[in-house]
Residue, then its C-alpha position, 0 to 999 in steps of 0.5 A: m469547502a477544501k478547509g475539510r481536504v485530508g491530503k494532497t495525496v487523499e485527493t489524487l487518490g479521489d480523482y484516482l478512483k472516481e477516473q476509473r470508476t467513470l471508464a469502468q462505467l460506473s455510477l457511485r451507487q453501483l460502485s459501492e454496491q459492489a465494492g460493500v461501501s456505503n455510498p456517501y462513504l464512498s462519495q467522501i473519499e472521492r472527493g478527498l475528506r477521507k481516508p480511507s483504510a486498505d481494506v477498504l481500499q482493497q474492496i474498491a480494488k477488488a470492484l473496479r477490477i483494477s490493482a489495490e497495490q496502486l490504490y495504496i500508493r496514491a494513498g500513500i500507504l504504499s511507498p512509489d518507490a518500495g522496490a522488493g519490500s513492496s510484497v513485505e507490505l502487501a502481505i501485510l497490507a492482506d493479512n487479515r489477522l491484523t487490525e487496521r492499526q496493526k497493519q499500519s504500525l508494521l508498515d510503518v516499523y517496516s519503512s523505518f527499517l529500509a529508510l535506516n538500512g539505506p538504499v541496497e543497490g543490487d543482491e545485498e549478499a554480492n555487496n556482502p562477502h560476510s553474510g552467507s557464506a564461511p569465513a575461509s578461514t574456516s577448515g571444513n573439518e566440523 
């Protein structure tokens, strides 16, 4: 029943979750109890029929004792090449005061800014002589 599939990224996430659950020697029911996620919903995630929220992924990661960041990447929430931006993205995802929609909106805006600015090569201050330092013509008598 491939017609109801959400997408390739989620399918890969489901395969990864099933693999991690099997390695942890947990049944679907045991993982659902430990993660606080319903058994049918978890089954749908594993089969690629549902795309879980960042909060649900965090609960599953905690129950499996694996990195939530890996699950975010596999779910397409975080970019695998986020680099320095990953700490910002993780902070957004970890903030319980934000709704899932607000988190996704912030992540979308942040990634669009990163794409607009282009790749960063090394330290930004080292590449831009005008950032963070006074112009050479300043007298210093302020």
